[in-house]
DOKE-605304 format. One record per atom (N, C-alpha, C, CB): residue number from 1; chain; x, y, z. Coordinates in Angstrom, 1 decimal. Glycine has a CB too. Layout:
N
num	cadena	xx	yy	zz
NUM	A	X	Y	Z
...
***
This chain:
77
num	cadena	xx	yy	zz
1	A	-91.6	-44.8	84.0
1	A	-92.4	-46.2	84.7
1	A	-93.8	-45.8	84.5
1	A	-92.0	-46.4	86.4
2	A	-94.6	-46.5	84.4
2	A	-95.9	-46.4	84.4
2	A	-96.4	-45.9	85.3
2	A	-96.4	-47.3	84.2
3	A	-97.4	-44.8	85.2
3	A	-98.2	-44.3	86.4
3	A	-99.0	-45.2	87.3
3	A	-99.0	-43.3	86.0
4	A	-99.3	-46.4	87.4
4	A	-100.0	-47.1	87.9
4	A	-98.8	-47.7	88.7
4	A	-100.8	-47.9	87.0
5	A	-98.1	-48.1	88.3
5	A	-96.8	-48.9	89.1
5	A	-96.2	-47.7	90.2
5	A	-95.3	-49.4	87.9
6	A	-96.2	-46.5	89.7
6	A	-95.7	-45.7	90.5
6	A	-96.5	-45.3	91.7
6	A	-95.5	-44.7	89.9
7	A	-97.5	-45.2	91.4
7	A	-98.7	-44.9	92.5
7	A	-98.9	-46.2	93.3
7	A	-100.2	-44.5	91.8
8	A	-98.6	-47.1	93.2
8	A	-98.5	-48.5	94.0
8	A	-97.4	-48.2	94.8
8	A	-98.1	-49.9	93.2
9	A	-96.4	-47.8	93.9
9	A	-95.0	-48.0	95.2
9	A	-95.0	-46.8	96.1
9	A	-93.1	-48.0	94.5
10	A	-95.9	-45.8	95.5
10	A	-95.9	-44.5	96.4
10	A	-97.0	-44.9	97.7
10	A	-96.6	-42.9	95.5
11	A	-97.8	-45.8	97.4
11	A	-98.4	-46.3	98.8
11	A	-98.0	-47.4	99.3
11	A	-99.6	-46.4	98.8
12	A	-97.0	-47.9	99.2
12	A	-96.0	-48.7	99.5
12	A	-94.6	-48.3	100.0
12	A	-95.8	-49.4	98.5
13	A	-94.5	-47.4	101.2
13	A	-93.1	-46.7	101.4
13	A	-92.3	-47.5	101.6
13	A	-92.8	-45.9	102.4
14	A	-92.3	-48.6	101.8
14	A	-91.3	-49.7	102.1
14	A	-90.5	-50.3	100.6
14	A	-92.2	-51.2	103.0
15	A	-91.3	-50.6	99.8
15	A	-91.0	-50.8	98.4
15	A	-90.5	-49.9	97.8
15	A	-92.0	-51.1	97.7
16	A	-90.9	-48.3	97.8
16	A	-90.1	-47.2	97.5
16	A	-88.9	-46.9	98.0
16	A	-90.7	-46.4	97.7
17	A	-88.8	-47.0	99.2
17	A	-87.5	-46.8	100.0
17	A	-86.2	-47.9	99.4
17	A	-87.9	-47.0	101.8
18	A	-87.0	-49.5	99.4
18	A	-86.0	-50.3	98.7
18	A	-85.6	-50.2	97.3
18	A	-86.3	-51.5	98.8
19	A	-86.5	-50.0	96.6
19	A	-85.9	-49.6	95.2
19	A	-84.9	-48.3	95.0
19	A	-87.0	-49.3	94.4
20	A	-85.3	-47.2	96.0
20	A	-84.4	-46.2	95.6
20	A	-83.0	-46.6	96.3
20	A	-84.9	-44.7	96.1
21	A	-82.8	-47.5	96.9
21	A	-81.4	-48.1	97.7
21	A	-81.2	-49.3	96.7
21	A	-81.6	-48.8	99.5
22	A	-81.9	-49.9	95.9
22	A	-81.4	-50.7	94.9
22	A	-81.9	-50.1	93.5
22	A	-81.9	-52.2	95.2
23	A	-81.0	-49.6	93.1
23	A	-81.4	-49.2	91.7
23	A	-81.7	-49.9	90.5
23	A	-80.7	-48.6	91.3
24	A	-81.0	-50.9	90.8
24	A	-81.3	-52.2	89.8
24	A	-82.7	-52.4	89.6
24	A	-80.6	-53.7	90.3
25	A	-83.4	-52.7	90.5
25	A	-84.8	-52.7	90.5
25	A	-85.7	-51.7	90.2
25	A	-85.0	-52.9	91.6
26	A	-85.3	-50.4	89.9
26	A	-85.8	-49.1	89.0
26	A	-85.6	-49.6	87.8
26	A	-85.1	-47.5	89.0
27	A	-84.8	-49.9	87.3
27	A	-84.4	-50.1	85.6
27	A	-85.5	-51.6	85.4
27	A	-82.0	-50.6	85.3
28	A	-85.4	-52.5	86.3
28	A	-86.3	-53.8	85.8
28	A	-87.7	-53.6	86.1
28	A	-85.7	-55.4	86.4
29	A	-88.0	-52.8	86.8
29	A	-89.5	-52.2	87.3
29	A	-90.1	-51.8	85.9
29	A	-89.4	-50.8	88.4
30	A	-89.2	-50.9	85.4
30	A	-89.4	-49.8	84.5
30	A	-89.9	-50.5	82.9
30	A	-87.8	-48.8	84.5
31	A	-88.7	-51.3	83.0
31	A	-88.7	-52.6	81.6
31	A	-90.0	-53.4	81.6
31	A	-87.4	-54.1	81.8
32	A	-90.3	-54.0	82.7
32	A	-91.0	-54.8	82.9
32	A	-92.2	-54.9	84.4
32	A	-89.9	-55.8	82.8
33	A	-93.1	-54.2	84.3
33	A	-93.6	-54.1	85.5
33	A	-94.1	-55.4	86.5
33	A	-94.7	-53.3	85.2
34	A	-94.3	-56.5	85.9
34	A	-94.7	-57.5	86.1
34	A	-93.7	-58.3	86.9
34	A	-94.9	-58.0	85.0
35	A	-92.0	-57.6	87.2
35	A	-91.2	-58.0	88.2
35	A	-91.3	-57.4	89.3
35	A	-90.1	-58.0	87.8
36	A	-92.7	-56.8	89.8
36	A	-92.8	-56.3	91.1
36	A	-93.0	-57.0	92.1
36	A	-93.6	-55.6	91.2
37	A	-93.8	-58.2	91.8
37	A	-94.0	-59.1	92.9
37	A	-92.4	-59.7	93.1
37	A	-95.2	-60.3	92.5
38	A	-91.3	-59.9	92.1
38	A	-90.3	-60.3	92.8
38	A	-89.6	-59.5	93.3
38	A	-89.6	-60.9	92.2
39	A	-89.7	-58.0	93.6
39	A	-89.2	-57.0	94.2
39	A	-89.7	-57.2	95.4
39	A	-89.4	-55.8	93.7
40	A	-91.0	-57.5	95.7
40	A	-91.7	-57.2	97.1
40	A	-91.1	-58.5	97.9
40	A	-93.8	-57.1	97.1
41	A	-90.8	-59.7	97.4
41	A	-90.2	-60.9	97.7
41	A	-88.7	-60.1	98.2
41	A	-90.1	-62.0	96.3
42	A	-88.1	-59.7	97.9
42	A	-86.6	-59.3	97.9
42	A	-86.7	-58.3	98.7
42	A	-85.9	-58.9	96.5
43	A	-87.9	-57.7	99.1
43	A	-87.9	-56.5	100.1
43	A	-88.5	-57.3	101.5
43	A	-88.9	-55.1	99.4
44	A	-89.2	-58.0	101.4
44	A	-89.8	-58.7	102.6
44	A	-88.1	-59.1	103.3
44	A	-91.1	-60.4	102.0
45	A	-87.3	-60.5	102.5
45	A	-86.2	-60.5	102.9
45	A	-85.1	-59.8	103.1
45	A	-86.0	-61.0	102.7
46	A	-85.0	-58.5	102.6
46	A	-84.5	-57.5	102.9
46	A	-84.7	-56.7	104.5
46	A	-84.8	-56.9	101.8
47	A	-85.9	-56.5	104.9
47	A	-86.4	-55.8	105.7
47	A	-86.8	-57.0	106.9
47	A	-87.6	-54.9	105.0
48	A	-86.0	-58.2	106.3
48	A	-86.7	-59.3	107.7
48	A	-88.2	-59.4	108.1
48	A	-86.2	-58.7	109.2
49	A	-88.9	-59.5	106.9
49	A	-90.4	-59.6	107.0
49	A	-90.9	-60.8	106.7
49	A	-91.0	-58.7	106.3
50	A	-89.8	-61.6	106.3
50	A	-90.2	-63.3	105.7
50	A	-90.8	-64.0	106.9
50	A	-88.6	-64.4	105.3
51	A	-91.5	-65.1	106.8
51	A	-92.1	-65.7	108.0
51	A	-90.5	-66.6	109.0
51	A	-93.4	-66.9	107.2
52	A	-89.9	-66.9	108.2
52	A	-88.5	-67.7	108.8
52	A	-88.4	-66.4	109.7
52	A	-86.9	-68.1	107.6
53	A	-88.2	-65.4	109.1
53	A	-87.4	-64.6	109.6
53	A	-87.8	-63.7	111.0
53	A	-87.1	-63.9	108.6
54	A	-89.2	-63.6	110.9
54	A	-90.0	-63.5	112.1
54	A	-90.2	-64.7	113.1
54	A	-91.3	-63.2	111.7
55	A	-89.9	-65.5	113.1
55	A	-89.8	-66.5	113.5
55	A	-88.8	-66.6	114.8
55	A	-89.7	-67.2	112.4
56	A	-87.2	-66.5	113.8
56	A	-86.3	-66.3	114.5
56	A	-86.0	-65.1	115.4
56	A	-85.5	-66.6	113.9
57	A	-86.8	-64.1	115.3
57	A	-86.9	-63.1	116.0
57	A	-88.1	-63.0	117.0
57	A	-86.8	-62.1	115.1
58	A	-88.8	-63.8	116.9
58	A	-89.7	-64.3	118.2
58	A	-88.7	-65.0	119.0
58	A	-90.9	-65.3	117.8
59	A	-88.0	-66.0	118.8
59	A	-87.4	-67.1	119.2
59	A	-86.6	-66.4	120.2
59	A	-86.8	-67.9	118.2
60	A	-85.7	-65.6	119.4
60	A	-84.5	-65.0	120.3
60	A	-85.3	-64.2	121.2
60	A	-83.3	-64.0	119.5
61	A	-86.6	-63.3	121.2
61	A	-86.6	-62.5	122.1
61	A	-87.5	-63.5	123.2
61	A	-87.2	-61.0	121.6
62	A	-87.9	-64.7	123.1
62	A	-88.6	-65.8	124.0
62	A	-87.1	-66.1	125.1
62	A	-89.2	-67.6	122.9
63	A	-86.1	-66.1	124.4
63	A	-85.3	-66.7	125.1
63	A	-84.4	-65.6	126.0
63	A	-84.7	-67.5	124.2
64	A	-84.3	-64.0	125.5
64	A	-84.3	-63.4	126.1
64	A	-85.1	-63.0	127.4
64	A	-84.3	-62.9	125.3
65	A	-86.1	-63.5	127.4
65	A	-87.3	-63.3	128.4
65	A	-86.7	-64.6	129.3
65	A	-89.2	-63.6	127.7
66	A	-86.6	-65.8	129.0
66	A	-86.4	-66.5	129.6
66	A	-84.9	-66.3	130.3
66	A	-86.8	-67.5	128.9
67	A	-83.8	-65.7	130.0
67	A	-82.5	-65.6	130.4
67	A	-82.7	-64.6	131.7
67	A	-81.4	-65.1	129.2
68	A	-83.7	-63.5	131.3
68	A	-84.1	-62.3	132.4
68	A	-84.6	-63.1	133.5
68	A	-85.3	-61.0	131.9
69	A	-85.7	-63.5	133.7
69	A	-86.3	-64.8	134.2
69	A	-85.6	-65.4	135.1
69	A	-86.6	-65.8	133.3
70	A	-84.6	-66.1	134.7
70	A	-83.6	-66.9	135.1
70	A	-82.7	-66.4	136.2
70	A	-82.9	-67.3	133.9
71	A	-82.1	-64.9	135.6
71	A	-81.3	-64.0	136.2
71	A	-82.0	-63.3	137.5
71	A	-80.9	-63.1	135.1
72	A	-83.2	-63.1	137.4
72	A	-84.2	-62.6	138.4
72	A	-84.4	-63.7	139.6
72	A	-85.7	-62.2	137.5
73	A	-84.6	-64.8	139.4
73	A	-84.8	-65.7	140.2
73	A	-83.3	-66.0	140.6
73	A	-85.6	-66.8	139.6
74	A	-82.2	-65.7	140.3
74	A	-81.0	-66.4	141.1
74	A	-80.8	-65.3	141.7
74	A	-79.6	-67.1	140.3
75	A	-81.1	-64.0	141.4
75	A	-80.6	-62.6	142.3
75	A	-81.8	-62.9	143.7
75	A	-80.9	-60.5	141.1
76	A	-82.9	-63.4	143.6
76	A	-84.0	-63.6	144.3
76	A	-83.8	-64.2	145.7
76	A	-84.7	-64.4	143.7
77	A	-83.0	-65.4	144.9
77	A	-82.9	-66.8	145.8
77	A	-81.5	-66.9	146.2
77	A	-83.2	-68.2	145.0
***
C-alpha cells in the first residue's frame, strides 16, 4: 500500500477499522488507491452515517420522545 494512502487511513480510524473488517477493500485499495472514495461511501453506509440513515435515526428518537411525553401525560392525568 502506498505510504500516503496508509497515512490517510491512519488518520481516519473508522476507515482503517472498516478495512480490517473487510479485507477485500484492502486488496482493492492496494491495487488501485483511487477506489478509496468508494470505500468511504461503503463505510458510511456500514456505520450508519449516510444522510438517510441519520434522518431515520432522528425520526425514531423524536417518536420515542413523543411516546414518553404521552405516557407521562397519561400518568399525570
